[in-house]
BATOR-896998 format. One record per residue (C-alpha): residue number from 1; residue in one letter; y, z, x. Coordinates in nm, 3 decimals, padded with zeros to 5 digits. Layout:
    n  res        Y        Z        X
  NUM    A        Y        Z        X
...
END
This chain:
    n  res        Y        Z        X
    1    M   05.469   00.354  -02.899
    2    D   05.464   00.048  -02.670
    3    P   05.471  -00.281  -02.849
    4    V   05.214  -00.433  -02.647
    5    K   04.956  -00.162  -02.718
    6    L   05.046  -00.163  -03.073
    7    A   04.972  -00.563  -03.101
    8    K   04.642  -00.515  -02.896
    9    L   04.522  -00.250  -03.136
   10    Q   04.612  -00.442  -03.444
   11    A   04.415  -00.740  -03.304
   12    Q   04.109  -00.531  -03.260
   13    A   04.146  -00.393  -03.593
   14    A   04.169  -00.739  -03.743
   15    A   03.877  -00.835  -03.561
   16    N   03.649  -00.568  -03.709
   17    R   03.764  -00.618  -04.079
   18    L   03.532  -00.811  -04.300
   19    G   03.733  -00.815  -04.616
   20    G   04.113  -00.839  -04.691
   21    K   04.380  -00.592  -04.615
   22    G   04.310  -00.225  -04.723
   23    T   03.919  -00.255  -04.679
   24    V   03.703  -00.039  -04.446
   25    R   03.679  -00.152  -04.081
   26    R   03.311  -00.195  -03.977
   27    K   03.171  -00.280  -03.625
   28    V   02.823  -00.385  -03.774
   29    V   02.754  -00.588  -04.072
   30    R   02.471  -00.442  -04.278
   31    K   02.238  -00.673  -04.437
   32    S   02.020  -00.572  -04.734
   33    K   01.654  -00.652  -04.675
   34    P   01.464  -00.811  -04.959
   35    S   01.238  -00.585  -05.119
   36    G   00.854  -00.673  -05.123
   37    A   00.783  -00.432  -05.400
   38    Q   01.033  -00.630  -05.620
   39    D   00.836  -00.956  -05.598
   40    D   00.525  -00.744  -05.657
   41    K   00.672  -00.618  -05.980
   42    K   00.766  -00.985  -06.110
   43    L   00.413  -01.095  -06.007
   44    Q   00.251  -00.808  -06.193
   45    G   00.459  -00.882  -06.494
   46    A   00.357  -01.251  -06.503
   47    L  -00.004  -01.145  -06.457
   48    K   00.048  -00.897  -06.758
   49    K   00.174  -01.194  -06.977
   50    L  -00.139  -01.377  -06.896
   51    N  -00.365  -01.085  -07.023
   52    V  -00.580  -01.095  -06.676
   53    Q  -00.800  -00.806  -06.562
   54    P  -00.852  -00.732  -06.194
   55    I  -01.206  -00.816  -06.034
   56    A  -01.301  -00.580  -05.765
   57    G  -01.537  -00.650  -05.461
   58    V  -01.423  -00.996  -05.371
   59    E  -01.426  -01.037  -04.996
   60    E  -01.327  -01.404  -04.955
   61    V  -01.189  -01.682  -05.147
   62    N  -01.236  -02.043  -05.016
   63    M  -01.057  -02.352  -05.188
   64    F  -01.169  -02.705  -05.070
   65    K  -00.922  -02.945  -05.054
   66    E  -00.948  -03.327  -05.074
   67    D  -00.843  -03.405  -04.741
   68    G  -01.148  -03.206  -04.613
   69    T  -00.952  -02.856  -04.518
   70    V  -01.022  -02.533  -04.674
   71    L  -00.778  -02.273  -04.792
   72    H  -00.921  -01.955  -04.690
   73    F  -00.818  -01.594  -04.827
   74    Q  -00.954  -01.312  -04.649
   75    A  -00.984  -00.984  -04.874
   76    P  -00.758  -01.127  -05.143
   77    K  -00.669  -00.965  -05.481
   78    V  -00.821  -01.141  -05.777
   79    H  -00.724  -01.119  -06.144
   80    A  -00.916  -01.335  -06.419
   81    A  -00.870  -01.406  -06.805
   82    V  -01.236  -01.558  -06.840
   83    S  -01.155  -01.646  -07.205
   84    A  -00.864  -01.853  -07.084
   85    N  -01.028  -01.978  -06.793
   86    T  -00.764  -01.859  -06.560
   87    F  -00.782  -01.698  -06.241
   88    A  -00.503  -01.555  -06.006
   89    I  -00.572  -01.510  -05.630
   90    Y  -00.319  -01.378  -05.396
   91    G  -00.295  -01.258  -05.063
   92    T  -00.246  -01.451  -04.727
   93    G  -00.428  -01.766  -04.711
   94    Q  -00.484  -01.985  -04.399
   95    N  -00.540  -02.356  -04.382
   96    K  -00.890  -02.402  -04.173
   97    E  -01.107  -02.679  -04.109
   98    L  -01.441  -02.716  -04.278
   99    T  -01.639  -02.691  -03.947
  100    E  -01.469  -02.354  -03.855
  101    L  -01.644  -02.184  -04.168
  102    V  -01.964  -02.391  -04.183
  103    P  -02.224  -02.129  -04.118
  104    G  -02.097  -01.884  -04.401
  105    I  -01.989  -02.139  -04.655
  106    L  -02.291  -02.369  -04.715
  107    N  -02.383  -02.190  -05.037
  108    Q  -02.045  -02.246  -05.168
  109    L  -02.021  -02.647  -05.105
  110    G  -02.031  -02.873  -05.406
  111    P  -02.149  -03.224  -05.375
  112    D  -01.823  -03.349  -05.284
  113    S  -01.786  -03.102  -04.997
  114    L  -02.127  -03.165  -04.887
  115    A  -02.058  -03.541  -04.863
  116    S  -01.740  -03.441  -04.644
  117    L  -01.957  -03.226  -04.433
  118    R  -02.219  -03.510  -04.374
  119    K  -01.953  -03.764  -04.276
  120    L  -01.780  -03.504  -04.047
  121    A  -02.105  -03.438  -03.884
  122    E  -02.190  -03.813  -03.837
  123    S  -01.850  -03.856  -03.669
  124    Y  -01.893  -03.568  -03.451
  125    Q  -02.227  -03.708  -03.344
  126    A  -02.087  -04.037  -03.259
  127    I  -01.819  -03.890  -03.060
  128    Q  -02.063  -03.689  -02.877
  129    Q  -02.281  -04.001  -02.805
  130    G  -01.973  -04.200  -02.719
  131    Q  -01.895  -03.927  -02.461
  132    R  -02.232  -03.927  -02.303
  133    T  -02.245  -04.323  -02.267
  134    T  -01.892  -04.350  -02.115
  135    N  -01.847  -04.129  -01.788
  136    P  -01.493  -04.186  -01.638
  137    A  -01.611  -04.119  -01.273
  138    A  -01.894  -04.390  -01.309
  139    E  -01.641  -04.630  -01.454
  140    E  -01.410  -04.591  -01.130
  141    D  -01.690  -04.661  -00.919
  142    D  -01.788  -04.981  -01.102
  143    D  -01.418  -05.117  -01.019
  144    D  -01.487  -05.131  -00.650
  145    V  -01.809  -05.315  -00.660
  146    P  -01.803  -05.668  -00.805
  147    D  -02.082  -05.773  -01.074
  148    L  -02.383  -05.950  -00.920
  149    V  -02.473  -06.287  -01.057
  150    E  -02.804  -06.461  -01.036
  151    N  -02.719  -06.749  -00.802
  152    F  -02.506  -06.549  -00.554
  153    D  -02.497  -06.848  -00.284
  154    V  -02.387  -07.102  -00.566
  155    E  -02.113  -06.877  -00.660
  156    A  -01.994  -06.802  -00.321
  157    D  -01.964  -07.192  -00.255
  158    K  -01.763  -07.266  -00.572
  159    T  -01.525  -07.015  -00.452
  160    A  -01.520  -07.143  -00.128
  161    G  -01.453  -07.501  -00.251
  162    L  -01.142  -07.395  -00.443
  163    D  -00.979  -07.254  -00.139
END
């Protein structure tokens, strides 16, 4: 066999080898996928230790944070141990602003959240009023025309005397 071809084939074989000498040559590295079922089994085991019971019929769960945002779960799985005052809620949660959920959650708001909502509404109204009074197009027009003073002739004489 030609020594050049032999060296080339050995170089290709060495490039495809993952382990040491004598291991199987592979062209593609297979990665094992993490199993979601394994995580679910661990969760079920932890819930069993807490002695919780599943609660059916929960459509949504909202957790109000101190910063005014809401952790919103749509169709979560809820387990509870009422005697231990322990609730387990799991599913995909989303951080949302309080204003996004307002019509549907008014009956869920506590006194702290109502105060936060009131402050938010007042700041929103102030922003709206500020936008009405300050119109950027009107301000640009005002830059071209100087402000009038009561005694126009006197002011004109003062500026003429300075020249």
